[in-house]
C-alpha positions, 0 to 999 in steps of 0.5 A: 711873848705867850698869850692865853687863848681860849680853846673850844672843847666838848663838855664832859660834865655838862653833856646831854648828847655829845656836850657841843652845847655845854662847850659852846656855853663854856667858851662863850660864857653862857648857860648852856641851857640858853645854848640848847635853846638856840639850837632848837630855835635854829633848827625850826627856823632853818631846818635840818642844816643846824642838825648837820652843823651839830654833827660836824661839831660833835666830830670835829671839836675835841672833848675836854682834857680830863683834869687830874 
């Protein structure tokens, strides 16, 4: 039985820095601007740890496949 799973990709269309927030927004069905604001808020609340998490996600999450 095949089930449809959502996969997390970095966005190639809604990208400001590396597409991480755009991809998270698409995955969670949120506006990417909201995700970006949450990252900024988390940076000021938690410090540079969230920046490290963003950089790790930038390296680990693959870019979205190109539709032809």
